[in-house]
N, C-alpha and C positions, 0 to 999 in steps of 0.2 A: 342523379346528382351531378350531371355534366357528361362529358365525353372524354374518350381516351384514344390515343393513337400510338402504335409502337414506333420507336425510332432507333437508329444505330448511328454511330459516329466513330471516327478513328482517333485513338489516343495518341499522345505524344510519341510513343515508341512504335506506333503502327498497329497495335492490337485493335480489333473492332469491339467496341463496347455497345451493349444493347440496353434499351430502357423504354420508358413510356412517358408521354406528355399528357397531362390531365387538364381539361379545360372546364371553366364554370358552365353551369346550365344556361340555356338560352333565355330563361326567365329573368336572369340578372342583367341589368344594364351595364354595358362595358364603360368604364371611365373614359373620358375624352383622351387622356394620355395613354390609355391601354391598361391591361391588367397588371398588378404587381406580380412578381414571380418568385418561386422558391425552387431550388435544386437540392435534392436529398441524396446524400451519400450513405450507402448501407454500411453495416458493421462487419467485423471479421468473423472467422469461423463459419464461413458459408452462410452468412445472414443475407439471403437473397432479397432483391428489391421488393418482392411480393410481401415481405413482412412489414413494409412501410406504405402499402397501398391505403391503409386506414387513414394515415396522415394526409396523403395526397388527395384522397377523395373528400375528406373533411375540409381541407383548405380550398379545393376547387369549388365545393358547394358554397363556400363563403367568399368567392370572388378572387381567387388566386389562380394563376397558371403555374402548374407544378410539374417538375420532372423527377422521376426516379430512374435509377439505372443500377446495373451490376458492375462492380469494379472488375478489373482484369483478373481472370482466374476464378471468378464466382458466377454462379447462375448460367445465364445464356451468353455471357461475354467470353471473348477468346482467352485462352490460357497463354498462348504464345503470340508475341508480336510478329508482324508480317516479315521482318528481316530474319526471323529465326524459323520460319516454317519449312524452309528447304535448305539443305546443305550445311546445317549447323550440327557439328558432331556432339556438342555438349549443351543441351537445352538449359542447364543450370546457369550458363553464362549469358543467357538472354535477359534483357530488361524485364522486370516484373515477374521473374521466375526464380524460385518457387512462389506460388501465390501466398497470400496472408502477410506479405511484407509491407512495411509502411509506404513504400513508393507507390504501390497500386492505389492506395487510398488518397494519399496527398496529391499525387499527380492526377489521379482520377477526379478529385474534387475540382481541380483547376480545368482539366480538359472538358468536363461535363458543363461547367459554367460557360466556357468559351463556345461550346456547341449551342447551348441554350440561348445565348445572345447573338448567335450568327444567323445568317439567312437560311442555313440548312435546317433550322428548326421550322417545321411546317406551320407553326402558329406565331412565328416571330413578329409579323405585322401587328398582332394584337397585344404584344407585350410592352410594358413600360420599362425600358432598360435602366431607368434611373431609380427603380424601386425593386431591386432584386436581392433576395436573401439566400443564404445557404444553410442547410441543416445537416447534421450527421449523427450517427450513433456509434458508440464505442470507439474503435479505431477510426471510424468515419468522423466522430466528434473531434478527435485529435486533429484530423486532417482539416476540417472546416475551421477549427480554431486558428490554424496557421494561414490557410488560404484567405480567410475572411479579413485578416489583419494585413496581408501582404498584397492583395489584389484590390485596386482602387474601385473596381466595379461593384464590390459587395457593400451593401448598406446595413445589413444586420446578420448576426450569427446566432443559430440555435444549436446547442450541443447537448445531445442526449447521452449522458454518462460517458465522458464528462468533458467540460471545458478545460483546455490546457493553457498554462501561462505561455506567453509568446514574447520573444525578444527579436530585435531586428535581424540577428544572424540566422534565425529560424527560417527566414524567407528564402535562404539558399537551398532549402530542401525541395523547392518546387520551381519548375521551369515556367516562368511567367513572362509574357511578352513585355518589352520595355514600355510600351504605351500603357499597359495595364498595371505596371508595378508601382506599389505605394512607396514613396520616397521620404515620407515624413516620419514622425514619431510613432512608435509601436508600443502598446496597442492604441488603436484609435476608433475601431468599429464597435458599436454597442453589441453586447452579447448576452444571451440567456443560457444558463446552465441548469440541467436537471441531473441529479445524482442518485444512483441506486445503492442500496445497502446489500452487501454480500455476506455469505457464510453464516446466516442466521438459521442454522439447521434445527429443525424441530426435534425435541427429545420427549420420549414418553414420560408421563407423570403417573407414578404409582399411588400417590396420595394427594389430597387436596392441598393447595398452596396455603401457607401461613399468611394471613392478611396483615400481620404485624411484623413479618420477617424483614421487610425492606422499607 
């Protein structure tokens, strides 16, 4: 269904984030302008990038270049940023620590997008930089909701549980290079949301249900 290579890159705070880039199979003809791309940000509570390989593989088999990665403090990515590895008496004062905080997902979505579009991406020559989307799950969905509206390089957003409402002030949550910062009205990027239903716990039924009861 294509090929995959491991990648790593430095986050804004110096932590090393690790992930994979998935490529379409050789049987597909590459578009003249390059493959469209998707970057996937994982969810919280240690939702490793591996949980999203199904989406990456399916997208790659249909002609997309896709990157998955672990946000800071999850999976194979660093817990501590470089500036806090040595001589820091209180790790809790380090950026991105403790893990599971919004910063790791919001800034991670931005940093992963920048890596994906940079020359450090081993497959960057085959990418169409004008057709790049970002997708995220749970807290990652909240992150891509903001980054997708605040970074002018994003053309589409997919939020798996769930898309967040975004105002212009929300862009202050992410460190975005001036050249990539959207300065117009927010929201402006088309987005797709999928929502899960929670707390529908099964209950034992001791008798058959009344067909006329509801």
